[in-house]
N, C-alpha and C positions, 0 to 999 in steps of 0.2 A: 402799661408803658411808663414805668416810673423813671427810668434813666433815659438820657438822650443818646443820640448817635446809634451806632450799629447794635449796641447791647439792648436797645429797646425792642429788637426783633428776636432776641435769643430764645424766647419761649414759643415762638411760632414755628409750625411745621413749614418747610423742611429744615430750617436752620437748626432747630432743636435736635432733629434726627441726625443731622450731619455732625453736630457736636458730640452727641452721645454714641452714635454707631460707627462713624468713620474711623479708620485707622489713623494714628498720628503720621505726619509726613515723614518720608524717608529720603535719604540722599540717593540720587539717581546714579551717581558715578562711583566707581570703586577706587578713585584716586585718593580718598580720604583715609587717614590712619585708623586702625581699629580702636585706638584709644579715643579719638575724636568721635567716631561713630557711637561708641559705648557711652560717652559723656552726653552726646546729643539725645540718645535714646533715654537716658536717665532723666534728662530735663523734660522730655516730651511725654512722659507717662501720663495717661489721662486720669487715672485714679490718684488723687492727691496722697492717699495713704501709701501708695507704692512709690511715689516720686520722692526723691531724696530732698532733704532740707538743704538750705543754702550752705549750712555748715558741713553737711555730708558731701555735697557737690564740690565744695572747695578742697576736699580731701581726695577727690577722684584723681587717678594717675594722669589724666590729660592735663589737669591743672598743676598738680604737684611736680610733674616732670617737665614743665615748660623750661626752655632755655632762658638765660638771663635776658632782661628787657633790651639791653644793648644789642644783643645778637638778633633779636626779633626786629628791632628798628632797622638794623643794617640790612637784613634780608628784604624787608619791605622797601627800603630806599633803593636797593639794587633792582628789585622788580620794577619799581616806578621809573627808574632811569631807562630800563629796557623798553618800557612802554613809550617813553618820550622819543626814543630813537627809532621806533618802528612806525611805518605808515599805519595810522590808526583811524578809527571812525571819528567823525567830527565831535569835538568836545572831550575826548578821552585824554588827550595830552594836557588840556587845561585842568582836568580832574587830577591827573598825576602830579602836576606842579603844585596845585593847592594842597594835596595830601602830603607831599614832601615838606611843604612849609609848616603844616600842622605837626608833623613828626619832629621837626627841629625844635618847635616850641615846647613839646611835651617833655 
């Protein structure tokens, strides 16, 4: 146990088994675009030799074909406004307001 925290247990069974044998996580919904799913699968390859480098991942269509930042911010802002105007669980409206403020600063 050289390292602290959770990594101190990485060599112990069943943690080691889970890391080595378990499949990478997958998205449970089919609402995601194929480009996003492909990008995520590329990032989550267990074998580092199969996983793309940061440089390669930045060339993935999911990244290279993103709309301009202005459009993304506008869509997020519109979504957050919708959350504010809808009856929501406790605290969700506060999170939406905080996130809107952060978007304006970015």
